[in-house]
RODO-2510 file (C-alpha; in nm, 4 decimals, decimal comma):
residues 253
     n   res          X          Y          Z
     1     m    11,2420    13,6098    11,7602
     2     n    11,2173    13,3438    12,0330
     3     i    11,4727    13,0911    11,9005
     4     e    11,4362    12,8648    12,2008
     5     a    11,0598    12,8279    12,1348
     6     i    11,1336    12,7205    11,7920
     7     k    11,3832    12,4687    11,8867
     8     a    11,1638    12,3335    12,1607
     9     i    10,8808    12,2585    11,9226
    10     y    11,1228    12,1243    11,6510
    11     r    11,2961    11,8951    11,8927
    12     f    10,9760    11,7586    12,0292
    13     e    10,8485    11,6848    11,6803
    14     m    11,1670    11,5222    11,5638
    15     a    11,1910    11,3169    11,8915
    16     r    10,8516    11,1706    11,8032
    17     t    10,9785    11,0753    11,4568
    18     f    11,2713    10,8861    11,6059
    19     r    11,0514    10,7139    11,8532
    20     t    10,8383    10,5765    11,5707
    21     m    11,1175    10,5242    11,3089
    22     v    10,9385    10,2202    11,1598
    23     q    10,6213    10,4080    11,0760
    24     s    10,7914    10,7386    11,0037
    25     i    11,0854    10,6475    10,7917
    26     l    11,1005    10,2759    10,7105
    27     a    10,7343    10,2408    10,6058
    28     p    10,7357    10,4969    10,3116
    29     v    11,0886    10,3734    10,1986
    30     l    10,9445    10,0159    10,1815
    31     t    10,6397    10,1247     9,9994
    32     t    10,8481    10,3113     9,7395
    33     s    11,0777    10,0248     9,7001
    34     l    10,7835     9,8030     9,6083
    35     y    10,7006    10,0608     9,3381
    36     f    11,0552    10,0176     9,2143
    37     i    11,0290     9,6486     9,2084
    38     v    10,6877     9,6504     9,0329
    39     f    10,7216     9,9446     8,7989
    40     g    11,0945     9,9673     8,7546
    41     a    11,1955     9,6164     8,7309
    42     a    10,8935     9,4031     8,6409
    43     i    10,7259     9,6378     8,4154
    44     g    11,0020     9,8726     8,3303
    45     s    11,2217     9,5945     8,1901
    46     r    10,9555     9,5309     7,9195
    47     m    10,9253     9,9012     7,8280
    48     t    11,1418    10,1089     7,6064
    49     g    11,3123    10,4028     7,7733
    50     i    11,1640    10,7506     7,7513
    51     g    11,4133    10,9575     7,5401
    52     e    11,7572    10,8592     7,6444
    53     v    11,6474    10,7671     7,9965
    54     s    11,5422    10,4237     8,0941
    55     y    11,1884    10,3849     8,2297
    56     g    11,3173    10,2791     8,5826
    57     a    11,5423    10,5936     8,6035
    58     f    11,2469    10,8125     8,4592
    59     i    11,0151    10,7245     8,7488
    60     v    11,2506    10,7993     9,0173
    61     p    11,1736    11,1700     9,0483
    62     g    10,7998    11,1000     9,0421
    63     l    10,8230    10,8439     9,3178
    64     i    11,0292    11,0689     9,5374
    65     m    10,7746    11,3531     9,4717
    66     l    10,4801    11,1200     9,5565
    67     s    10,6364    11,0239     9,8922
    68     v    10,7556    11,3827     9,9820
    69     l    10,3992    11,5126     9,9055
    70     t    10,1973    11,2607    10,1127
    71     e    10,4507    11,2506    10,4063
    72     s    10,4771    11,6350    10,4259
    73     i    10,1065    11,6747    10,4537
    74     g    10,0681    11,3660    10,6836
    75     n    10,3468    11,4826    10,9248
    76     a    10,2450    11,8499    10,9434
    77     s     9,8673    11,7794    10,9758
    78     f     9,9151    11,5064    11,2504
    79     s    10,1580    11,7494    11,4356
    80     i     9,8985    12,0275    11,4805
    81     h     9,5878    11,8070    11,5114
    82     m     9,6991    11,6026    11,7943
    83     p     9,7385    11,9045    12,0274
    84     k     9,3895    12,0168    11,9259
    85     w     9,2512    11,6731    11,9914
    86     s     9,4174    11,6318    12,3287
    87     g     9,3644    12,0051    12,4328
    88     t     9,7301    12,0916    12,4878
    89     i     9,7009    12,3465    12,2076
    90     f     9,5794    12,6024    12,4625
    91     e     9,9075    12,5792    12,6417
    92     l    10,0847    12,6660    12,3308
    93     l     9,8490    12,9519    12,2392
    94     s     9,8746    13,1099    12,5809
    95     a    10,2661    13,0806    12,5800
    96     p    10,4708    13,3751    12,4757
    97     v    10,5312    13,2223    12,1324
    98     s    10,4491    13,4096    11,7999
    99     t    10,2734    13,2837    11,4901
   100     t    10,6008    13,2705    11,3052
   101     e    10,7628    13,0773    11,5707
   102     i    10,4699    12,8144    11,5861
   103     v    10,4909    12,7704    11,2121
   104     l    10,8657    12,7463    11,1975
   105     g    10,8828    12,4801    11,4591
   106     y    10,6023    12,2539    11,3386
   107     v    10,6608    12,3059    10,9614
   108     g    11,0300    12,2968    11,0053
   109     a    11,0169    11,9605    11,1719
   110     a    10,7738    11,8295    10,9036
   111     t    10,9960    11,9565    10,6311
   112     t    11,3004    11,7951    10,7787
   113     k    11,1285    11,4470    10,8067
   114     s    11,0049    11,4665    10,4412
   115     v    11,3511    11,5773    10,3074
   116     m    11,5072    11,2811    10,5017
   117     i    11,2681    11,0448    10,3538
   118     g    11,3193    11,1865    10,0079
   119     l    11,6933    11,1453    10,0424
   120     v    11,6717    10,7884    10,1780
   121     i    11,4398    10,7019     9,8819
   122     l    11,6876    10,8575     9,6443
   123     a    11,9641    10,6377     9,7938
   124     t    11,7445    10,3427     9,7830
   125     s    11,6633    10,3995     9,4156
   126     t    12,0241    10,3533     9,3169
   127     l    12,0049     9,9961     9,4214
   128     f    11,7344     9,9264     9,1597
   129     v    11,8413    10,1575     8,8609
   130     p    12,1495    10,3396     8,7469
   131     l    12,0823    10,7034     8,8302
   132     q    12,2517    11,0434     8,7516
   133     v    12,1523    11,3702     8,8851
   134     l    12,2521    11,6486     8,6501
   135     h    12,1624    11,9388     8,8799
   136     p    12,2068    11,8131     9,2454
   137     g    12,1989    12,1639     9,3882
   138     w    11,8627    12,2434     9,2253
   139     m    11,7404    11,8964     9,3156
   140     l    11,8048    11,9545     9,6863
   141     l    11,6469    12,2970     9,6640
   142     m    11,3292    12,1641     9,4963
   143     l    11,3109    11,8864     9,7546
   144     v    11,3186    12,1329    10,0451
   145     v    11,0878    12,3773     9,8806
   146     t    10,8317    12,1154     9,7986
   147     a    10,8566    11,9556    10,1424
   148     f    10,8120    12,3079    10,3076
   149     a    10,5172    12,4037    10,0846
   150     f    10,3229    12,0810    10,1382
   151     s    10,4043    12,0797    10,5127
   152     l    10,2432    12,4243    10,5134
   153     f     9,9300    12,2749    10,3401
   154     g     9,9348    11,9879    10,5853
   155     f     9,9561    12,2230    10,8709
   156     m     9,6450    12,4087    10,7364
   157     l     9,4741    12,0806    10,6844
   158     g     9,5371    11,9844    11,0518
   159     i     9,3878    12,2982    11,1838
   160     w     9,0764    12,2682    10,9340
   161     a     9,0070    11,9082    11,0204
   162     t     8,7617    11,8592    11,3094
   163     s     8,8047    11,4909    11,3293
   164     w     9,0579    11,2224    11,2531
   165     e     8,8381    11,1030    10,9698
   166     k     8,8554    11,4541    10,7980
   167     l     9,2255    11,4517    10,8491
   168     t     9,2614    11,1623    10,5837
   169     i     9,0007    11,2894    10,3282
   170     v     9,2129    11,5385    10,1413
   171     p     9,5347    11,3148    10,1153
   172     s     9,3420    11,0099    10,0125
   173     l     9,0838    11,1532     9,7887
   174     v     9,2680    11,4534     9,6399
   175     i     9,6527    11,4517     9,6731
   176     t     9,7135    11,0940     9,6081
   177     p     9,5098    11,0964     9,2711
   178     l     9,6656    11,4270     9,1682
   179     a    10,0190    11,2837     9,2283
   180     f     9,9480    10,9496     9,0255
   181     l     9,7936    11,1644     8,7504
   182     g    10,0559    11,4248     8,7598
   183     g    10,3185    11,2560     8,5356
   184     s    10,4834    11,0452     8,8052
   185     f    10,4924    10,7349     8,6022
   186     y    10,4596    10,8770     8,2350
   187     s    10,5575    11,1583     8,0240
   188     l    10,2995    11,4095     7,9194
   189     d    10,4057    11,3570     7,5487
   190     v    10,2590    11,0219     7,5436
   191     l     9,9034    11,1621     7,6131
   192     p     9,6653    11,2737     7,3382
   193     p     9,6379    11,6482     7,2952
   194     l     9,3093    11,6682     7,4905
   195     w     9,4300    11,4784     7,8009
   196     r     9,7532    11,6670     7,7838
   197     t     9,5680    11,9920     7,8169
   198     v     9,3530    11,8715     8,0991
   199     t     9,6621    11,7394     8,2857
   200     l     9,8158    12,0898     8,2622
   201     f     9,5490    12,1926     8,5366
   202     n     9,6942    11,9454     8,7754
   203     p     9,9303    12,1468     8,9911
   204     v    10,1441    11,8382     9,0835
   205     v    10,2566    11,8242     8,7098
   206     y    10,4655    12,1234     8,7633
   207     l    10,6384    11,9869     9,0738
   208     v    10,7126    11,6606     8,9169
   209     s    10,8311    11,7992     8,5839
   210     t    11,0650    12,0498     8,7520
   211     f    11,2035    11,7850     8,9781
   212     r    11,2629    11,5520     8,6941
   213     w    11,4465    11,8253     8,5184
   214     c    11,6863    11,8366     8,7978
   215     f    11,7716    11,4605     8,7315
   216     h    11,7616    11,4279     8,3436
   217     g    11,7629    11,7866     8,2203
   218     k    11,4406    11,7637     8,0486
   219     a    11,0859    11,8904     8,1645
   220     d    10,7239    11,8429     8,0301
   221     v    10,6311    12,1976     8,1185
   222     n    10,7979    12,5498     8,1114
   223     l    11,0398    12,5767     8,4031
   224     i    10,9713    12,9404     8,4588
   225     g    10,6078    12,8808     8,4889
   226     s    10,6581    12,5859     8,7338
   227     i    10,8817    12,7993     8,9577
   228     a    10,6280    13,0889     8,9549
   229     f    10,3506    12,8316     9,0494
   230     i    10,5583    12,6950     9,3407
   231     a    10,6406    13,0403     9,4764
   232     a    10,2783    13,1395     9,4532
   233     f    10,1636    12,8263     9,6390
   234     v    10,4009    12,8811     9,9109
   235     a    10,3040    13,2440     9,9522
   236     l     9,9363    13,1471     9,9731
   237     c     9,9857    12,8743    10,2249
   238     l    10,1863    13,1066    10,4412
   239     a     9,9122    13,3738    10,4217
   240     v     9,6448    13,1267    10,5103
   241     t     9,8456    12,9651    10,7975
   242     t     9,9301    13,2858    10,9458
   243     w     9,5708    13,3949    10,9416
   244     m     9,4467    13,0645    11,0985
   245     i     9,6810    13,0888    11,3780
   246     r     9,6340    13,4625    11,4531
   247     s     9,2628    13,4465    11,4385
   248     g     9,2508    13,1281    11,6438
   249     w     9,0170    12,9653    11,3726
   250     r     8,9368    12,6159    11,4943
   251     l     9,1992    12,6406    11,7523
   252     r     9,0415    12,8318    12,0458
   253     s     8,6910    12,6684    12,0192
***
């Protein structure tokens, strides 16, 4: 494996992040802080806790997942779509760099950015609500795996999109609604039986529920099923991404 090629792509993408620090790091943290102020302080102070957890602390895992999902997709999709748009993708495809090395470089950088944002938001949340993480090791693992999975998905989206407009369609019209309706701000136990059944078809529910278990020790859905879903999603994204790069689909034309 060409480690230097992976490091070169990774460093280039991380350097772009630090050049645009306000947009890449501070903007999502500020947005999430506003959620804490509105939902955690203004609305949460008037609501009873969910179980033994205050409402402000309850929404922390959901807000972190919301930010990680959107930032992972946005970072990875932009990273590969920009070379397509500028034409520099042909230099990468003609270089002695394998599919695995390309994916590790781009997706690794996007994953790192998203994990950084998630940890910064976690630290920021302690300024608004008292917070305890019961399973910190599992929490960090879930954060990394989720960021990696949706960075892969964003990478696929960046290859699929043929214009900058298409690049924003899926995050805006699919991912964001799924995240808001995936239990980020409420427990599935408060839903009527019919809507609870419908909500279980939302894949984001399993991510948020498992991540919330890492914090509070309680989950809305079965943990084994959630882990199986996440593993299957990562495997599917890896397979599709590998095919896209090896076949040159929408990369060579």
